[in-house]
PLY file of the C-alpha trace (Angstrom):
ply
format ascii 1.0
element vertex 133
property float x
property float y
property float z
element edge 132
property int vertex1
property int vertex2
end_header
95.41 81.40 160.83
97.79 78.30 161.63
97.29 77.21 165.17
99.46 74.90 166.48
101.17 73.24 169.37
104.82 74.04 170.43
105.71 70.36 170.64
104.61 69.67 166.81
106.86 72.91 165.80
109.95 71.58 167.96
109.49 68.22 165.84
109.17 70.21 162.47
111.97 72.10 163.32
113.78 69.19 164.92
113.18 66.89 161.55
114.52 70.34 159.79
117.62 70.73 161.19
118.55 66.50 161.35
118.11 66.46 157.24
120.15 69.49 156.56
121.97 70.52 154.31
118.98 68.39 152.25
115.67 69.21 152.39
113.03 67.72 155.27
109.32 66.99 154.93
106.42 65.51 156.23
103.05 66.09 157.19
100.80 66.90 160.36
97.50 64.92 160.43
94.50 65.70 162.40
90.76 66.65 162.20
88.65 69.89 161.64
91.71 71.81 161.06
93.47 70.53 163.86
96.79 69.66 163.61
97.81 66.37 165.91
99.91 63.68 164.58
103.40 64.30 163.40
104.39 62.54 160.32
107.96 62.59 158.92
108.33 61.71 155.59
111.74 60.82 153.27
112.87 63.01 150.74
112.69 61.17 147.87
115.21 63.34 146.14
117.97 63.54 148.86
118.17 67.00 147.52
119.26 70.45 149.12
117.70 72.38 147.06
114.04 70.25 146.16
112.03 67.83 147.61
109.37 65.33 147.04
107.52 62.49 148.59
107.93 59.27 148.03
105.23 57.58 146.16
104.97 54.65 147.64
105.22 56.09 151.44
102.88 58.80 150.49
99.36 56.27 149.23
100.50 54.83 152.75
100.65 57.73 155.05
97.03 59.20 152.54
95.85 55.86 153.12
96.22 55.74 157.11
94.84 59.25 157.17
91.75 58.12 155.54
91.72 54.95 157.85
91.72 57.35 161.25
89.53 59.86 159.34
92.40 62.40 159.10
93.59 64.79 156.65
96.67 66.72 156.09
96.17 69.71 157.78
99.90 70.73 157.74
102.10 69.62 154.73
105.59 70.94 155.72
109.16 70.84 154.35
112.37 72.95 154.30
114.83 75.27 153.09
118.03 74.98 153.05
119.64 78.60 151.90
116.89 80.47 151.28
113.83 82.16 153.37
110.94 80.50 154.20
108.67 81.41 151.23
107.37 78.88 148.78
109.43 78.23 145.66
107.34 77.74 141.96
108.12 74.23 142.52
106.17 74.35 145.72
103.19 75.87 144.64
102.90 73.39 141.61
103.01 70.87 144.13
100.11 72.35 146.50
97.58 69.92 145.86
95.53 70.23 148.99
93.73 72.82 149.08
92.58 72.69 152.73
96.12 72.01 153.90
98.47 74.82 155.61
101.90 75.05 153.99
104.81 75.56 156.29
107.91 76.07 155.41
111.05 76.17 158.17
114.23 77.45 156.65
117.56 75.99 158.28
119.90 78.73 156.69
120.76 80.33 160.18
121.49 77.75 162.66
120.75 80.53 165.39
117.49 81.40 163.86
114.23 79.82 163.41
112.23 80.86 160.19
108.94 79.00 160.72
106.42 80.46 158.06
102.60 79.02 156.98
101.22 79.65 153.61
97.75 78.61 151.88
98.49 77.46 148.74
95.15 77.82 146.08
95.27 77.81 142.60
98.42 79.45 142.38
98.28 81.81 144.73
100.32 82.48 147.71
98.85 83.56 151.25
100.81 84.35 154.23
98.94 83.64 156.96
99.11 83.92 160.78
100.65 81.58 163.11
99.59 81.04 166.69
101.88 78.85 168.75
99.88 77.28 171.38
101.43 75.76 174.94
0 1
1 2
2 3
3 4
4 5
5 6
6 7
7 8
8 9
9 10
10 11
11 12
12 13
13 14
14 15
15 16
16 17
17 18
18 19
19 20
20 21
21 22
22 23
23 24
24 25
25 26
26 27
27 28
28 29
29 30
30 31
31 32
32 33
33 34
34 35
35 36
36 37
37 38
38 39
39 40
40 41
41 42
42 43
43 44
44 45
45 46
46 47
47 48
48 49
49 50
50 51
51 52
52 53
53 54
54 55
55 56
56 57
57 58
58 59
59 60
60 61
61 62
62 63
63 64
64 65
65 66
66 67
67 68
68 69
69 70
70 71
71 72
72 73
73 74
74 75
75 76
76 77
77 78
78 79
79 80
80 81
81 82
82 83
83 84
84 85
85 86
86 87
87 88
88 89
89 90
90 91
91 92
92 93
93 94
94 95
95 96
96 97
97 98
98 99
99 100
100 101
101 102
102 103
103 104
104 105
105 106
106 107
107 108
108 109
109 110
110 111
111 112
112 113
113 114
114 115
115 116
116 117
117 118
118 119
119 120
120 121
121 122
122 123
123 124
124 125
125 126
126 127
127 128
128 129
129 130
130 131
131 132
């Protein structure tokens, strides 16, 4: 189960809406499976159907997390025209075995679709999300 503050959820959703029609992406860094620090990143692809972290930005962010004794608790991105479910490409990019993979769909302006998954060895498992005050 992913336990995450409403403040961080709001930041993820705002980033996804701001980057629409392109996919947004980023990380929530933290310790001991507790998401704490919002780190929006650039979608190097600038695409409505695909995202990729910029390799230099990713290196900088991962080094910063190492320096702060953090890990990528949440890796998030948005889908702009489809449901919040990992694509085959998303699964192939899932390289952090302990991360929660959050997807937000921006296909409907009025509705927020926010879902979390564990992706391990190509197997997708949806998990419950507990929204904290």
